[in-house]
NULUMLO-90617 format. One record per atom (N, C-alpha, C): z, x, y; residue number from 1; atom name. Coordinates in pm, 1 decimal. Layout:
BEGIN
       zz       xx       yy num atome
        Z        X        Y NUM    CA
...
***
This chain:
BEGIN
       zz       xx       yy num atome
  27851.7   1291.5  18913.5   1     N
  27730.0   1346.8  18971.3   1    CA
  27609.3   1259.2  18934.2   1     C
  27605.8   1218.4  18807.4   2     N
  27495.2   1133.3  18763.2   2    CA
  27490.6   1003.1  18842.5   2     C
  27608.8    949.6  18872.4   3     N
  27614.2    824.1  18947.4   3    CA
  27558.4    842.8  19087.9   3     C
  27591.9    956.9  19148.0   4     N
  27543.4    984.1  19283.1   4    CA
  27391.1    983.2  19287.1   4     C
  27330.7   1050.2  19187.1   5     N
  27183.3   1055.3  19181.9   5    CA
  27126.6    915.5  19164.5   5     C
  27194.0    832.3  19081.7   6     N
  27147.6    695.9  19059.5   6    CA
  27147.4    616.6  19189.7   6     C
  27255.4    631.5  19265.2   7     N
  27265.5    559.6  19393.2   7    CA
  27157.8    610.7  19488.8   7     C
  27139.4    743.4  19492.6   8     N
  27042.0    802.1  19584.3   8    CA
  26900.9    754.2  19548.4   8     C
  26871.4    751.0  19418.4   9     N
  26739.4    707.2  19373.3   9    CA
  26717.8    560.6  19410.5   9     C
  26820.7    478.7  19387.9  10     N
  26810.8    335.9  19419.6  10    CA
  26786.7    318.5  19569.3  10     C
  26858.4    396.1  19649.3  11     N
  26844.3    386.3  19794.4  11    CA
  26701.7    421.2  19836.4  11     C
  26646.0    527.2  19777.6  12     N
  26510.9    569.0  19814.6  12    CA
  26410.0    461.5  19776.0  12     C
  26431.7    396.2  19661.0  13     N
  26341.2    289.0  19617.8  13    CA
  26350.9    172.9  19717.0  13     C
  26473.6    139.3  19757.1  14     N
  26493.4     29.7  19852.5  14    CA
  26426.6     63.1  19985.9  14     C
  26436.4    190.5  20027.2  15     N
  26373.4    231.1  20152.0  15    CA
  26221.4    216.6  20141.5  15     C
  26165.4    256.2  20025.6  16     N
  26020.9    242.8  20004.0  16    CA
  25979.9     96.6  20012.5  16     C
  26060.1      7.2  19952.3  17     N
  26028.9   -136.1  19955.1  17    CA
  26033.1   -188.2  20098.4  17     C
  26135.2   -145.7  20174.7  18     N
  26145.6   -189.7  20314.2  18    CA
  26024.7   -140.7  20393.4  18     C
  25986.5    -13.4  20369.7  19     N
  25873.2     44.2  20440.8  19    CA
  25746.3    -32.5  20405.7  19     C
  25730.1    -68.5  20277.0  20     N
  25612.3   -142.1  20232.7  20    CA
  25607.1   -279.2  20298.5  20     C
  25721.5   -347.9  20301.8  21     N
  25727.4   -480.3  20364.0  21    CA
  25692.8   -470.3  20512.7  21     C
  25745.9   -366.2  20578.6  22     N
  25720.8   -347.7  20721.2  22    CA
  25572.2   -323.8  20744.5  22     C
  25511.7   -238.1  20661.5  23     N
  25368.9   -208.9  20674.8  23    CA
  25287.7   -334.8  20651.1  23     C
  25326.1   -412.6  20549.1  24     N
  25256.3   -536.4  20517.0  24    CA
  25262.4   -632.2  20636.3  24     C
  25381.0   -640.3  20699.8  25     N
  25399.4   -727.6  20815.1  25    CA
  25308.6   -682.9  20929.4  25     C
  25304.4   -551.3  20954.7  26     N
  25221.8   -498.1  21062.7  26    CA
  25074.2   -527.2  21036.4  26     C
  25030.7   -511.3  20910.6  27     N
  24890.8   -539.0  20875.5  27    CA
  24860.8   -687.0  20899.4  27     C
  24953.5   -774.0  20857.8  28     N
  24933.5   -917.6  20876.9  28    CA
  24923.0   -950.9  21025.5  28     C
  25005.8   -886.3  21107.5  29     N
  25002.3   -911.3  21251.7  29    CA
  24868.7   -866.1  21309.4  29     C
  24820.8   -750.0  21266.5  30     N
  24693.0   -698.4  21316.0  30    CA
  24580.5   -794.8  21278.4  30     C
  24583.9   -844.2  21153.7  31     N
  24479.3   -936.2  21108.6  31    CA
  24484.4  -1066.1  21187.2  31     C
  24605.2  -1118.8  21212.0  32     N
  24617.8  -1244.7  21284.9  32    CA
  24569.4  -1227.3  21429.2  32     C
  24597.4  -1110.5  21488.3  33     N
  24552.7  -1083.4  21624.5  33    CA
  24399.9  -1073.6  21627.7  33     C
  24342.7   -999.6  21533.1  34     N
  24196.6   -983.7  21529.6  34    CA
  24129.6  -1118.1  21500.6  34     C
  24195.0  -1201.8  21419.9  35     N
  24139.5  -1334.0  21389.8  35    CA
  24137.4  -1419.5  21516.1  35     C
  24243.5  -1410.4  21596.9  36     N
  24248.1  -1486.3  21721.8  36    CA
  24139.5  -1438.5  21817.0  36     C
  24118.7  -1307.2  21822.4  37     N
  24018.1  -1249.6  21911.4  37    CA
  23878.3  -1294.3  21867.7  37     C
  23855.8  -1301.2  21736.4  38     N
  23723.8  -1337.3  21684.7  38    CA
  23696.9  -1487.1  21695.3  38     C
  23800.6  -1567.1  21719.0  39     N
  23779.5  -1712.7  21729.7  39    CA
  23702.1  -1743.9  21857.2  39     C
  23599.3  -1826.8  21846.5  40     N
  23519.9  -1862.7  21966.1  40    CA
  23594.6  -1960.0  22058.5  40     C
***
């Protein structure tokens, strides 16, 4: 049972990391798009 919780906890942490990376990527894309728009 303890092992199951360990795996579940690890999975949730990995999911959080993936979500963070995805959000970071989206923010970077938004910034790059806005930078292109602001370029004269």
